[in-house]
Structures are given as C-alpha cells and as structure tokens.
C-alpha positions as CSV (number, residue, x, y, z in Angstrom):
1,M,105.1,157.7,70.0
2,S,107.7,155.0,68.9
3,E,106.6,152.1,66.7
4,T,106.1,148.8,68.7
5,V,105.6,145.2,67.9
6,F,101.7,145.9,68.4
7,D,101.7,148.4,65.7
8,R,103.2,145.8,63.5
9,I,100.8,143.2,64.4
10,L,97.8,145.6,63.7
11,R,99.1,146.3,60.3
12,G,99.5,142.5,59.7
13,E,103.3,142.6,59.3
14,L,103.6,140.1,62.1
15,P,101.5,137.1,62.9
16,A,98.9,137.0,65.7
17,H,96.6,134.3,66.9
18,V,93.6,136.5,67.1
19,V,90.9,135.9,69.7
20,A,88.5,138.7,68.9
21,E,88.4,142.0,67.2
22,D,85.9,144.9,66.7
23,A,86.0,148.3,65.2
24,E,88.0,149.8,68.0
25,T,90.1,147.0,69.6
26,F,92.0,143.9,68.9
27,A,92.6,140.8,71.1
28,F,95.2,138.1,70.6
29,L,97.1,135.5,72.4
30,D,100.3,136.5,74.2
31,I,103.4,134.8,72.8
32,H,104.8,134.4,76.3
33,P,101.7,133.2,78.1
34,A,101.3,132.9,81.8
35,A,98.4,130.3,81.3
36,P,96.6,128.7,78.4
37,G,94.5,131.5,76.8
38,H,96.6,134.4,78.1
39,T,95.1,137.2,76.0
40,L,96.3,140.8,75.2
41,V,93.8,143.5,74.2
42,I,94.8,146.6,72.6
43,P,93.2,149.7,71.2
44,K,93.3,150.2,67.5
45,R,94.1,154.0,68.2
46,P,97.7,153.8,69.5
47,A,98.6,155.2,73.0
48,R,101.8,154.7,75.0
49,D,99.9,153.7,78.2
50,L,96.6,154.1,80.1
51,L,97.7,157.7,80.9
52,D,98.2,158.6,77.4
53,A,95.1,156.8,76.0
54,E,91.9,158.7,75.0
55,A,88.9,157.8,77.3
56,D,86.9,156.3,74.6
57,S,89.7,153.8,73.7
58,V,90.0,152.9,77.4
59,A,86.1,152.2,77.5
60,A,86.4,150.1,74.4
61,V,89.3,148.1,75.7
62,A,87.5,147.6,79.0
63,R,84.5,146.3,77.0
64,M,86.7,143.8,74.9
65,V,88.6,142.8,78.1
66,Q,85.2,141.6,79.6
67,R,84.2,139.8,76.3
68,V,87.6,138.0,76.4
69,A,87.2,137.1,80.1
70,K,83.8,135.6,79.2
71,L,85.4,133.6,76.3
72,L,88.1,132.3,78.6
73,D,85.7,131.3,81.4
74,L,83.4,129.6,78.9
75,T,86.4,127.8,77.1
76,F,88.7,126.9,80.0
77,A,86.4,127.1,83.1
78,P,89.4,128.6,85.0
79,D,89.2,129.0,88.9
80,G,89.7,133.0,88.5
81,I,90.7,135.5,85.9
82,T,93.4,138.2,86.5
83,V,93.2,141.4,84.4
84,L,96.5,143.2,84.4
85,Q,97.5,146.5,83.0
86,S,101.0,148.1,83.7
87,N,102.2,151.8,83.0
88,R,105.8,152.8,82.6
89,P,108.9,150.6,83.3
90,A,108.6,150.8,87.2
91,A,105.3,149.1,86.9
92,G,106.6,146.4,84.6
93,Q,105.4,147.7,81.3
94,E,107.8,146.4,78.5
95,V,105.8,147.1,75.3
96,F,105.0,150.8,75.3
97,Y,101.6,150.5,73.6
98,Y,98.5,150.5,75.9
99,H,97.5,146.9,76.5
100,V,95.6,144.8,79.0
101,H,96.5,141.2,79.9
102,V,93.7,138.8,80.5
103,I,95.0,135.7,82.1
104,P,93.0,132.5,83.1
105,R,94.0,131.2,86.5
106,T,93.8,127.9,88.3
107,Q,94.0,127.5,92.0
108,G,97.7,127.1,92.9
109,D,99.1,128.2,89.5
110,E,102.6,129.9,89.8
111,V,101.5,133.1,88.4
112,S,102.6,135.7,91.0
113,I,101.4,139.4,91.2
114,G,102.6,140.5,94.6
115,Y,103.3,143.7,96.5
116,R,104.3,145.0,99.7
117,V,101.6,146.1,102.1
118,F,102.1,149.6,103.4
119,T,101.1,149.3,107.1
120,E,102.0,152.9,108.2
121,L,100.1,154.7,105.8
122,D,97.7,157.7,106.6
123,L,95.0,156.8,104.1
124,A,93.0,160.1,104.9
125,D,96.0,162.2,103.8
126,V,96.3,160.0,100.6
127,A,92.7,160.3,99.8
128,Q,92.9,164.1,100.4
129,R,96.0,164.4,98.1
130,L,94.2,162.6,95.3
131,R,91.0,164.8,95.7
132,D,93.3,167.9,95.7
133,A,94.9,166.7,92.5
134,Q,91.7,166.7,90.7
135,T,91.7,170.4,90.7
136,A,95.5,170.9,90.3
137,S,96.9,171.5,87.0
138,S,99.6,168.9,87.2
139,P,99.1,166.0,89.7
140,R,102.8,165.0,89.3
141,T,103.9,168.2,91.2
142,E,103.4,166.5,94.6
143,A,106.0,164.4,96.4
144,P,105.6,160.6,95.7
145,I,103.7,158.6,98.5
146,S,106.0,156.7,100.5
C-alpha cells in the first residue's frame, strides 16, 4: 500500500486536530470540512479501503464513528449526522487509506450526497446474485449490475 497523508498524520509528521483516539483508531477534523465538526475516523492498522481492511479494524472504526457521532450531537446539536465511507475512485475515494467521514448536518445545508434511483431493476435477481457470490471464490467475476 502506498503511503498517504493519513500515515504521516498517525506518525505525527503532519499536524491534526485530534477529536478522539484509542488503541485501534484515530479521529481528527477534516481539513476540508463540509460542516463544523466534520471528523475523519481511521484505523491505526493501515488498509487501502473497506474491502482491504481486517474485520476487527472495521469494527473498531465503527465503534469510534459512533463515539464521534455522539460527541458531535452533544457539542453541535445538529439536525442530523451523515456517516460516509467511499471505496475506490469511482465512489469518490481520494485518499487511499480506509476512513469514514462523520458530518454533522443542519436542515437545508448544502452538503449533497445524491444518486440516481434505478427504477427498472429486478431486486430478486440482484439479491440472488449477492447470495450466490457468498459461495463463489471471486465475487468480481459477475458482470456489473446495470
């Protein structure tokens, strides 16, 4: 895995505004925040993305995400909280180190997380393909869902 800015932050080579930390995770403010309190949560054990991360790291990150969300709720009393995690460039991942955004939201803010709704989709077929992939050696052998 190539070194990222998050590796350098964890080693203390770059500054970060730390929100919380435990033995397995590190939470710090995003330097390009979508809202006051926008926090990133990363595992201390490097992984490129969710698909590359070890299950115990994912669980530790999820626990810290909840802790941070509660801190944001207590501190800012937002109308809502968005938890966002992207994998690979097509999904919008820019730093290739597994991380989760925790963003406090207010009604009418201009944070946009949109998608096109698929109206002509056979959900039974999609569900079956996903169940079948659990027993296949490589779930990426199927054609993409369109």
